[in-house]
C-alpha positions as CSV (number, residue, x, y, z in Angstrom):
1,M,7.1,-23.4,9.5
2,S,8.6,-23.6,6.1
3,R,9.4,-20.5,4.1
4,F,6.7,-21.4,1.6
5,W,3.9,-21.6,4.1
6,G,5.2,-18.7,6.1
7,H,5.3,-16.4,3.0
8,L,1.9,-17.7,1.8
9,T,0.4,-17.1,5.2
10,T,1.8,-13.7,5.6
11,I,0.7,-12.3,2.1
12,T,-2.7,-13.9,2.5
13,I,-3.3,-12.4,6.0
14,H,-2.1,-9.0,4.6
15,K,-4.4,-9.3,1.6
16,L,-7.4,-10.2,3.8
17,R,-6.7,-7.3,6.1
18,V,-6.5,-4.9,3.1
19,M,-9.7,-6.4,1.7
20,K,-11.5,-5.8,5.0
21,Y,-10.5,-2.1,5.0
22,C,-11.3,-1.6,1.3
23,F,-14.7,-3.2,1.9
24,R,-15.4,-0.9,4.8
25,V,-14.8,2.2,2.7
26,G,-16.7,0.8,-0.3
27,L,-13.8,-0.2,-2.6
28,Y,-15.0,-3.8,-3.2
29,R,-13.3,-4.5,-6.5
30,Q,-9.9,-3.1,-5.3
31,G,-10.2,-5.1,-2.1
32,L,-10.7,-8.3,-4.1
33,L,-7.9,-7.6,-6.6
34,H,-5.4,-6.2,-4.1
35,D,-1.9,-7.6,-4.5
36,L,-2.8,-10.6,-6.6
37,S,0.6,-10.2,-8.4
38,K,2.2,-11.4,-5.1
39,Y,0.8,-14.9,-5.9
40,G,2.2,-15.0,-9.5
41,P,5.5,-16.5,-10.8
42,A,7.4,-13.2,-10.9
43,E,6.9,-12.4,-7.2
44,F,5.9,-15.5,-5.2
45,P,9.0,-17.6,-5.6
46,V,11.2,-14.6,-4.7
47,G,9.0,-14.0,-1.7
48,V,9.5,-17.5,-0.5
49,R,13.3,-17.4,-1.0
50,Y,13.7,-14.2,1.0
51,Y,10.9,-14.8,3.5
52,Q,11.8,-13.4,7.0
53,G,8.5,-13.3,8.7
54,D,8.9,-9.9,10.4
55,H,9.4,-7.6,7.4
56,S,9.0,-7.6,3.6
57,P,11.1,-10.2,1.7
58,N,11.8,-7.3,-0.8
59,E,14.2,-5.8,1.7
60,A,16.1,-9.1,2.0
61,E,16.3,-9.5,-1.7
62,R,17.5,-5.9,-2.1
63,Q,20.2,-6.6,0.5
64,D,21.3,-9.8,-1.3
65,R,21.0,-8.7,-5.0
66,G,21.2,-4.9,-4.8
67,Y,17.7,-4.6,-6.1
68,S,14.3,-6.3,-5.7
69,S,13.0,-8.0,-8.8
70,A,9.7,-8.8,-7.0
71,W,9.3,-5.1,-6.0
72,L,10.0,-3.8,-9.5
73,H,7.4,-6.1,-10.8
74,H,4.9,-5.4,-8.1
75,K,5.0,-1.6,-8.1
76,G,4.6,-1.5,-11.8
77,R,1.3,-3.5,-11.7
78,N,-0.4,-2.2,-8.6
79,K,-1.8,1.4,-8.7
80,H,-2.0,1.7,-5.0
81,H,1.7,2.2,-4.8
82,L,3.0,5.8,-5.2
83,E,5.9,4.4,-7.2
84,Y,3.5,3.3,-10.0
85,W,2.7,7.0,-10.5
86,I,6.3,8.3,-11.1
87,D,6.9,9.6,-14.5
88,Y,8.6,12.5,-16.3
89,T,6.9,15.8,-15.5
90,P,5.0,17.4,-18.4
91,Q,6.5,20.8,-17.8
92,P,10.2,21.7,-18.6
93,P,12.6,20.9,-17.2
94,H,11.3,17.4,-17.6
95,H,12.4,15.4,-14.5
96,M,11.0,12.5,-12.6
97,G,8.0,13.5,-10.5
98,G,5.0,12.0,-8.8
99,M,1.8,12.2,-10.8
100,E,-1.4,12.8,-8.9
101,M,-3.1,9.6,-7.8
102,P,-6.9,9.1,-8.1
103,A,-8.4,9.2,-4.5
104,R,-9.5,5.6,-4.7
105,Y,-5.9,4.5,-5.0
106,V,-4.7,6.8,-2.2
107,V,-7.3,5.2,0.0
108,E,-6.2,1.7,-1.0
109,M,-2.6,2.7,-0.2
110,F,-3.8,3.9,3.2
111,C,-5.6,0.6,3.8
112,D,-2.4,-1.2,2.6
113,R,-0.3,0.7,5.1
114,I,-2.6,-0.2,8.0
115,A,-2.6,-3.9,7.0
116,A,1.2,-4.0,6.5
117,C,1.8,-2.6,10.0
118,Q,-0.7,-4.9,11.6
119,T,0.8,-7.9,9.8
120,Y,4.4,-7.2,10.7
121,Q,3.9,-5.5,14.1
122,G,1.3,-7.9,15.5
123,D,0.3,-7.0,19.1
124,T,2.5,-3.9,19.1
125,Y,0.4,-2.2,16.4
126,T,-1.4,1.1,17.3
127,D,-3.3,3.6,15.2
128,A,-0.1,5.6,15.1
129,S,2.0,2.8,13.5
130,P,1.1,3.6,9.8
131,W,2.0,7.3,10.3
132,E,5.3,6.4,12.0
133,Y,6.2,4.0,9.2
134,Y,5.4,6.6,6.6
135,A,7.3,9.4,8.4
136,R,10.5,7.3,8.6
137,S,10.7,7.2,4.8
138,L,9.2,10.6,3.9
139,D,12.5,12.1,2.9
140,H,12.9,9.9,-0.2
141,Y,9.3,9.7,-1.5
142,I,8.6,11.1,-5.0
143,I,5.0,11.9,-4.6
144,H,2.6,14.5,-6.0
145,P,1.8,17.2,-3.4
146,N,-2.0,16.6,-3.6
147,T,-1.5,12.8,-3.1
148,Q,0.9,13.5,-0.2
149,A,-1.6,15.8,1.4
150,L,-4.4,13.3,1.2
151,L,-2.4,10.4,2.4
152,E,-1.0,12.4,5.3
153,R,-4.4,13.7,6.2
154,L,-5.7,10.1,6.5
155,L,-2.7,8.8,8.4
156,L,-2.8,11.7,10.9
157,M,-6.5,11.3,11.3
158,L,-6.1,7.6,12.0
159,R,-3.3,8.4,14.5
160,D,-5.2,11.3,16.3
161,E,-8.9,10.4,15.9
162,G,-8.9,6.6,15.5
163,E,-10.0,4.1,12.9
164,A,-13.8,4.5,13.0
165,R,-13.7,8.2,12.5
166,T,-11.2,7.9,9.7
167,I,-13.1,5.2,7.8
168,A,-16.3,7.3,8.2
169,Y,-14.5,10.4,6.8
170,I,-13.2,8.4,3.8
171,R,-16.7,7.2,3.0
172,R,-18.3,10.6,3.5
173,E,-15.7,13.0,2.2
174,V,-12.9,11.3,0.2
175,L,-15.0,8.9,-1.8
176,K,-18.1,11.1,-1.7
177,N,-20.7,11.6,-4.5
178,G,-21.7,7.9,-4.3
179,Y,-18.4,6.7,-5.8
180,V,-19.0,3.3,-7.4
181,E,-16.1,1.4,-8.7
182,S,-16.1,0.9,-12.5
183,A,-16.0,-2.6,-13.8
184,I,-13.7,-1.3,-16.6
185,E,-10.4,0.4,-15.8
């Protein structure tokens, strides 16, 4: 399979998986709009060039160029990435810190992590995979403590109690009060 079709297939399968999970928790708009920047001119050609099939092309671009132009573009436009929420802290001494993410974006990030693990791990995926992937990189995340606590609660619940219970918990507790996505952001 060519790199073009391989990359297109991979990002589309991933997007459809995220959409399925977002729909299950009630985040319809976010599910539809998830990762659309990957299909645009700043990200898609780079993804094709560095397509590997078993991991993100951003890693290969980073190895080749010393940075990933596609990732820098992507994380600055997609609110479900914790990196979107890094800014200078409002209190002195002003340093880079994670800002608290709205729950709906933490939930989308959770859905994204499940879908990424399923896409790249295939048949070896388990409900523990998203936690294991997260835990491997935990030492370098810049993330608000409340955001981290919610994400970890969801990843550990998925690992320990399974997908059905975690999705029900998200609908009932995390996105409670009849959360309805706003048509205007």
